[in-house]
C-alpha positions in Angstrom: 47.4 200.6 -58.8 46.4 198.4 -55.8 49.0 200.4 -53.2 47.9 203.9 -54.9 44.4 202.9 -53.6 42.9 204.1 -50.1 42.7 201.2 -47.2 39.4 200.7 -45.8 39.2 197.9 -42.8 35.7 196.8 -42.2 34.9 195.3 -38.7 32.5 192.8 -38.8 30.4 190.0 -40.2 27.0 191.0 -40.2 24.7 193.2 -42.3 26.4 196.6 -41.6 30.0 195.5 -42.1 28.5 193.5 -45.9 26.2 196.2 -47.0 29.3 198.4 -46.7 31.2 196.7 -48.3 29.2 195.7 -51.7 28.7 199.4 -51.2 32.3 200.2 -51.4 33.0 197.7 -54.7 30.5 199.6 -56.5 30.8 203.8 -55.7 34.6 202.9 -55.2 36.3 200.1 -56.8 38.9 202.0 -58.1 39.4 203.9 -54.6 39.1 201.8 -52.2 40.7 198.4 -51.3 39.3 196.7 -48.3 39.4 194.2 -45.6 36.9 192.6 -44.2 38.2 191.4 -40.7 35.8 189.2 -38.2 36.4 185.8 -36.5 33.1 184.4 -38.4 33.9 182.1 -41.7 29.7 182.7 -42.6 27.2 185.3 -42.7 24.3 183.9 -40.7 21.2 185.9 -41.0 19.2 186.1 -37.9 16.8 187.4 -38.2 14.9 184.4 -39.1 16.2 181.7 -36.3 12.4 182.7 -35.2 10.8 181.2 -38.1 13.5 178.4 -38.8 11.1 177.1 -35.5 8.0 177.4 -37.1 8.8 175.7 -40.3 8.4 178.7 -41.8 12.0 180.0 -44.2 15.2 179.6 -42.9 18.0 180.7 -42.4 21.1 181.9 -45.1 24.4 181.1 -44.3 26.4 182.8 -46.8 31.0 181.7 -46.4 32.3 185.0 -46.3 35.1 183.8 -48.5 32.8 184.0 -50.8 31.9 187.3 -50.4 34.6 188.8 -50.1 35.7 186.8 -53.7 32.7 188.3 -54.7 33.6 191.5 -54.0 37.3 192.1 -54.7 37.7 192.2 -50.6 40.3 190.7 -48.5 39.0 188.5 -45.6 41.5 188.5 -42.2 40.3 186.4 -39.6 40.2 187.8 -36.3 38.6 190.9 -33.8 39.7 194.7 -33.8 39.8 195.0 -30.0 41.6 198.4 -30.2 42.2 201.7 -32.2 44.7 204.1 -32.5 43.3 207.3 -34.5 46.5 208.9 -34.5 48.3 206.3 -36.2 45.2 204.8 -37.7 46.2 201.6 -37.3 43.8 199.2 -35.7 44.5 195.9 -33.3 43.3 192.4 -33.6 43.1 190.3 -31.2 46.2 188.3 -31.8 48.2 192.0 -31.8 48.9 192.6 -35.4 47.9 195.8 -36.0 46.1 196.7 -39.5 46.8 200.4 -41.0 43.8 201.7 -42.9 42.6 205.3 -44.5 39.3 205.3 -43.2 38.4 202.4 -40.4 34.6 201.0 -40.2 33.3 199.7 -37.3 30.1 197.1 -38.0 31.3 194.5 -35.6 27.4 194.3 -34.0 25.8 194.4 -30.1 26.2 191.8 -27.8 23.3 190.2 -27.1 22.8 189.1 -23.4 20.1 187.8 -21.4 17.7 190.0 -20.1 16.1 187.5 -16.8 17.7 184.8 -15.2 14.2 182.8 -14.8 13.5 182.3 -18.5 14.1 181.7 -22.2 16.1 184.6 -24.5 14.5 185.3 -27.9 16.7 184.2 -31.0 19.1 182.5 -28.6 19.3 178.3 -30.0 18.5 176.9 -26.9 15.1 179.3 -27.0 14.5 177.8 -30.6 14.9 174.0 -28.8 12.6 174.8 -25.9 10.3 175.8 -29.1 10.4 172.2 -30.1 8.9 170.8 -26.7 6.4 173.8 -25.6 3.6 173.2 -28.1 3.5 169.0 -27.0 3.3 170.3 -23.0 0.5 172.7 -24.0 -1.8 170.1 -25.9 -0.9 167.6 -22.9 -1.6 169.4 -21.0 1.9 170.8 -18.9 1.7 174.4 -19.9 -1.1 177.2 -19.3 0.2 180.1 -19.3 2.5 181.6 -21.8 4.3 184.9 -21.5 6.1 187.2 -23.6 8.2 189.9 -22.6 10.4 193.0 -23.7 12.8 194.7 -21.0 12.6 198.2 -20.8 15.5 199.0 -22.7 14.7 197.3 -26.3 13.9 199.5 -28.8 12.9 196.7 -32.0 10.3 194.1 -30.3 9.1 193.3 -33.4 10.7 189.3 -32.9 8.5 189.6 -29.1 5.3 189.8 -31.2 6.3 187.5 -34.3 7.1 184.4 -31.5 3.9 185.1 -29.0 2.0 185.3 -32.6 3.9 181.7 -34.1 3.1 179.8 -31.1 -0.6 181.2 -30.5 -1.3 180.1 -33.6 0.1 176.6 -34.3 -1.4 176.0 -31.0 -5.1 177.2 -32.3 -3.9 175.1 -35.0 -3.8 171.5 -32.9 -7.0 172.9 -30.9 -5.2 173.7 -27.9 -8.0 176.7 -26.5 -7.3 176.4 -21.9 -3.7 178.2 -23.2 -3.4 181.5 -21.8 -0.4 183.7 -24.1 0.4 187.5 -22.7 2.6 189.8 -24.0 4.4 191.9 -21.7 6.0 195.2 -23.1 7.0 198.6 -21.9 5.1 199.8 -25.3 1.1 202.0 -24.6 0.2 199.9 -27.9 1.4 197.0 -29.5 4.5 197.8 -31.6 4.5 201.6 -30.9 7.8 202.3 -32.9 6.5 201.6 -36.0 3.0 204.4 -35.6 -1.2 204.0 -34.8 -1.9 202.4 -38.0 0.6 199.0 -37.6 0.2 199.3 -34.3 -4.0 199.0 -34.3 -3.5 196.0 -37.3 -1.3 194.0 -34.2 -3.0 194.8 -31.9 -6.3 192.9 -34.5 -3.7 190.2 -34.5 -3.2 189.9 -30.5 -6.7 190.1 -30.4 -7.8 187.8 -32.6 -5.5 184.9 -31.0 -6.6 185.4 -27.7 -2.8 187.1 -26.4 -3.4 189.6 -24.2 -1.6 192.2 -24.5 -0.1 194.5 -21.4 1.3 197.3 -21.9 3.0 200.3 -20.0 4.5 198.7 -18.2 8.0 197.5 -16.8 8.9 193.3 -15.8 10.6 192.2 -13.3 10.2 188.1 -14.3 10.3 185.2 -11.1 10.3 181.7 -11.6 6.8 181.7 -12.2 5.2 185.5 -12.1 6.0 188.1 -13.1 5.3 191.0 -11.0 4.7 194.8 -13.4 5.9 197.6 -12.7 4.6 200.3 -11.7 2.1 199.1 -9.3 3.1 195.3 -9.1 0.4 193.8 -9.5 1.4 189.7 -10.2 0.9 187.6 -13.6 0.9 184.3 -13.4 3.5 182.5 -16.1 4.5 179.3 -16.1 6.4 179.9 -19.1 9.0 183.2 -20.0 10.5 183.8 -23.5 12.2 187.5 -23.7 14.0 189.4 -26.1 17.7 190.1 -25.0 19.3 193.1 -23.5 22.3 194.5 -26.3 25.3 195.9 -24.5 27.8 197.9 -26.8 31.4 196.6 -27.2 33.6 199.7 -28.9 36.9 198.8 -29.6 39.9 200.9 -26.8 40.0 204.1 -28.0 37.3 205.6 -29.4 34.4 207.6 -28.0 31.5 205.4 -26.0 28.5 206.5 -24.6 27.8 205.3 -20.8 26.7 201.3 -22.4 29.1 201.1 -24.6 27.9 201.9 -27.8 29.5 204.3 -30.7 27.6 207.7 -31.0 27.8 209.0 -35.0 26.3 211.7 -36.6 24.2 211.6 -39.9 26.8 210.7 -42.1 28.1 207.5 -40.0 31.2 209.6 -38.7 32.2 208.8 -35.4 31.9 211.8 -33.5 35.3 213.7 -33.0 37.2 210.2 -34.9 38.9 211.7 -37.8 38.8 208.8 -40.6 36.9 206.5 -38.6 33.0 204.9 -39.1 30.7 202.8 -36.9 26.8 201.3 -38.9 24.5 199.2 -37.0 23.8 198.1 -33.9 27.9 198.8 -32.8 25.9 202.1 -33.2 24.3 204.5 -30.1 20.6 204.7 -32.7 18.2 202.8 -30.3 16.4 200.6 -32.7 19.1 197.9 -33.3 17.4 195.5 -36.5 19.3 194.6 -40.1 17.0 197.3 -42.4 18.1 200.1 -39.9 22.0 198.5 -40.1 22.2 198.5 -43.6 21.4 202.3 -43.9 23.6 203.4 -41.5 26.0 201.7 -43.7 25.0 202.4 -47.2 25.0 206.3 -45.5 29.2 205.9 -44.2 30.3 204.3 -47.6 29.0 206.9 -49.7 31.1 209.7 -47.0 34.2 206.5 -46.9 33.6 206.6 -51.5 33.7 210.7 -51.0 36.1 211.1 -48.3 38.5 208.8 -50.8 38.3 210.9 -54.3 34.9 209.6 -55.6 32.1 212.2 -56.9 29.4 212.0 -55.0 27.7 213.5 -52.4 26.9 211.7 -49.7 22.9 211.3 -48.2 22.9 211.1 -44.7 21.2 208.5 -43.0 17.6 208.9 -42.7 15.7 205.9 -40.8 13.3 204.0 -42.2 11.7 201.3 -39.9 10.7 198.5 -42.0 9.6 195.2 -40.4 8.6 191.6 -42.3 6.2 190.0 -38.6 5.5 186.3 -39.0 2.2 185.7 -38.1 1.0 181.9 -39.1 -1.0 183.8 -41.7 -0.7 185.7 -43.8 3.0 188.3 -43.4 2.7 191.8 -42.7 5.0 193.7 -43.3 5.5 197.3 -41.4 6.6 200.2 -42.4 7.4 204.0 -41.0 9.7 206.7 -41.4 10.9 207.9 -38.5 13.7 210.6 -39.6 11.1 213.6 -38.9 8.2 215.1 -41.4 6.3 212.3 -41.2 4.2 212.9 -38.2 2.2 209.1 -37.7 2.2 208.1 -41.4 3.1 204.3 -41.4 1.0 200.8 -41.7 0.5 197.1 -42.4 0.9 196.3 -46.6 0.7 193.2 -47.5 3.0 194.1 -49.9 7.0 193.7 -49.9 10.4 195.1 -50.5 11.7 193.1 -53.5 13.5 190.1 -51.9 11.0 189.8 -49.2 13.4 188.7 -46.9 13.5 190.0 -43.2 16.3 192.4 -43.9 15.7 194.8 -45.9 19.2 195.1 -47.7 19.2 197.2 -50.4 22.6 195.5 -51.4 22.9 192.5 -49.8 19.6 191.0 -49.9 19.7 190.6 -53.2 23.1 189.7 -54.0 21.8 186.1 -51.0 19.3 185.5 -53.0 21.1 185.2 -55.7 23.3 183.3 -54.5 21.2 180.7 -53.2 18.2 180.2 -55.5 20.7 179.9 -58.5 22.7 176.9 -56.7 22.3 176.7 -53.0 25.6 174.4 -52.7 27.3 177.6 -53.6 26.5 179.4 -51.0 28.7 177.7 -48.8 32.0 177.6 -50.8 
């Protein structure tokens, strides 16, 4: 019976890969068998890294061996580097070839520093730098700090989160002479979430004394930021910037000019039979775990239907959800950007469940239950 089931290979070990793995175990348990291919040993919830630096939450660490065991999948340690769609095989970096009936690429993107003279938000080195920044502010060694969004980044929330948390802690330590700036190409705060959410975030920035410098492209040098258009200079002794995300599509698959995979609303890689993609590996501009989970669900439903399950696959309909840590009450932001919603969207005090940084309907409840039942089990 095992051999009669279709073989689905999932490349990746993040939100998109695991959301799809769990979905297939529930949608098509008797139709498919799943192999998860990733060099990782653990699933780590990276969006928690900023809050962790301020003792507001912590990253989840769950052993992939535990996850694959719980959902009847096989874990292969390795990386998919090339795909032969005609033969339906995926080649690993080791040279091993894995045959597949359906292949899901959910390997994410490569995060690289956007500027030489800035700390990269989300890196462990930036987290280390944050530990000393408040001491430097308090002792007067540091006066001007800027938080920068590079022009090509669509998911900007982490920059706002870091700025708000730093400013909140500075305020709580009675540091009242520091100058904070948030520099972004957006015309209004968190523009992707619409005007209502933007107004709420604008109020938070103003209340924390954070200058919003919008509609500009930043050129970061040591000690200064040049703003374009116009060439105005902004002094900044320390700069924290979001990273660029670059695509890293396996050889043999079509990719756009930046290395991302083009997909349709059901997760199919355009023009390639039997190959799907979800998450940051795709050309969808907003790189965030909640979006990745929605793409993974659409792809999993399509894969299940392709292998005989009596379901009508739902298309990917992007719903933005973001939990913004502010130092006070968290802000839960939501906006339907799939079309037809106009400028609807806003900020809420109530959240999806579990109220995690990433809204992943299948993965998040599993991790929540696992960690709350016995935290030690998550790593075994």
